[in-house]
C-alpha positions, 0 to 999 in steps of 0.5 A, a space after each residue: 118877502 117871498 110869497 107862496 102862490 097857488 095858481 089854478 089853470 083850467 084851459 090851455 089858454 090860461 097856461 099860455 097867459 101865465 107861463 112866462 110869469 111862472 118862470 119869472 116867479 120861480 127865478 125870483 125865489 117864489 114858491 109856486 104851486 100849479 093846479 090844473 084840471 084835465 082839459 084838451 092838451 093842458 096837461 101835455 103842455 105843462 109836461 112839455 115845458 117841465 112845469 110841476 103841477 097837481 091835477 085836481 080833476 083828472 077826468 073830463 066832467 059831464 055837461 049837465 048843470 049837476 055835473 058842473 056844480 059838483 065838479 066846481 065844489 070838488 075843485 074848491 075843496 081840493 084847492 082849499 086843502 092844497 093851499 092850506 097845506 102849502 101855506 098860500 099867501 096868494 091864490 090866482 086863477 080864472 075858476 071860481 074855486 080859487 076865489 071860494 077857497 081863498 075866502 075860506 082861508 082868509 087869503 087874497 085871490 086874484 081873478 084873471 079873465 078877459 070876458 065881459 060879465 054878461 058873457 060869463 054871468 054864471 061864472 061871475 056869480 060864483 067867483 066875483 063875490 068871493 075874489 079880492 081883485 078882478 084883473 082884466 083888460 081895461 075895456 072888460 065889463 065886470 058889472 056891479 063888481 067894478 070896485 074890485 076891477 083892476 084894468 090893465 092896458 093889454 090883453 091876456 093873449 099879449 102875455 105870450 104873443 108879445 114880441 118880447 116873448 114870441 118870435 115866429 119861426 119860418 123854419 117851423 112852417 117849412 118843416 110841414 111843407 107849408 109854403 106860398 100864400 095861405 089862409 087859415 080856417 079855425 073851427 071851434 067846438 063851441 061847447 063851453 058853458 057860455 057858448 050855449 045857443 051860439 052858432 058858427 061856421 057850417 060846411 056850406 060856408 066853409 066850402 064857399 070860403 075855400 073856393 073864394 080863397 083858391 080863386 085868389 091863389 091862396 091855399 087853405 088849411 083848417 084847424 079844428 078842435 074836434 072832428 070835421 066833415 070828410 069833405 074837409 079833411 084834405 084841408 086839415 092842418 096836421 101839426 103840433 099844437 104848440 106850433 099853431 102860432 108860428 103857422 098863424 104868423 105867416 098866414 094871410 087871413 084867419 076866418 074863424 068862429 073862435 073868439 080866442 084865436 081871433 084875439 091871438 091873430 090880432 096880437 100877431 098882426 094877422 087879419 081875421 074874420 070871426 063869424 059868430 053870434 058873439 060878434 059885437 058883444 065882447 069888449 076886447 074884440 070890439 076894441 081890436 076891431 073899432 080902435 085898431 082895425 085888426 079883426 072884424 066880427 060878422 054875425 051868423 045871419 050875414 054869410 054873404 058879408 063874410 065872403 064880401 069882407 074876405 074878398 076885400 082883404 085878399 084883394 088889398 095891396 100890401 095887406 101884410 104891411 098894412 096889418 103889421 103897421 096896425 099891430 105896431 100901433 096897438 103894441 105901442 099903446 099896450 104894456 108888456 103884460 107878462 112883466 106887469 103881471 109878474 110885478 103885480 104878483 111879486 109886489 102884492 098887495 102894495 101893487 094893488 094900492 099902486 094901481 088903484 091910486 095911479 093906474 098909469 104906473 103900469 106904463 112903466 111896463 111898455 
């Protein structure tokens, strides 16, 4: 039976994660209703891809606790009304509004995340008690809600950067005049609710990173979420947001205080150094570091260690070949996340029982 599926997206990364599945669902005759809130370039991405959507939060909310709770309540009410009107059979998303609205409607909800419960405890408390299933990569910790966890052997970023769905285009970076050896620096805003008190790259360290890269014959490009210091603007990368993964694919090294982009780099076989107090605390990145040696976390108290590791990677002979081989090992052990997610939604709730009884069934989607 074809289902009516409501999907909520609160961030561009969440759209990338599920965009190919949305296409498959529509092709297979499922009625999908996509809900979003105003966040960065999210609305622009959906418009560029021709995806119909309803914006249920058209203004950026404030950052006070009151603003956060009020916006959450309004989203839940909006999701509830739209899901009821569209006779939703299943609700999917990261936000608490999906789980809460589904509970009110007496419908199942699938929460899709990639963060450990300790990192997003406030969100978890508002979401996990109400959701039906927590669909996360196997290493993710979900605390006392373990019975609701359905772990899959993959990563959210692999849903759109798996070679089945993404092929780097050299012509795209050529069109920007990017050539030769280059490193990327990614500066995150660190303004998410769970980022409070977390430090990242500062201008002095970025200047030292640029000097080290140039010493080894590499150009440097800086990708930033917000404004950057005037001294760094000559290095700022000015491209379409949708082309960043092509630029990453041909880079030699990523240095970042963004956890998300560090995972993306690993999916592409690009070595990355993440400089953040989150280092050592996020299970997905710990697996990519300890098991596959694709990324390395360095705490903000150790800037010299960052420069030392950077020098080590840039000095490595056949660096690109080494990291692509590590990526191939990772890919051989992981599944096609989009194919798995499409099956899980289309066959739900039978798929839920299958994964509980025989988790290895997922390897059919390698």
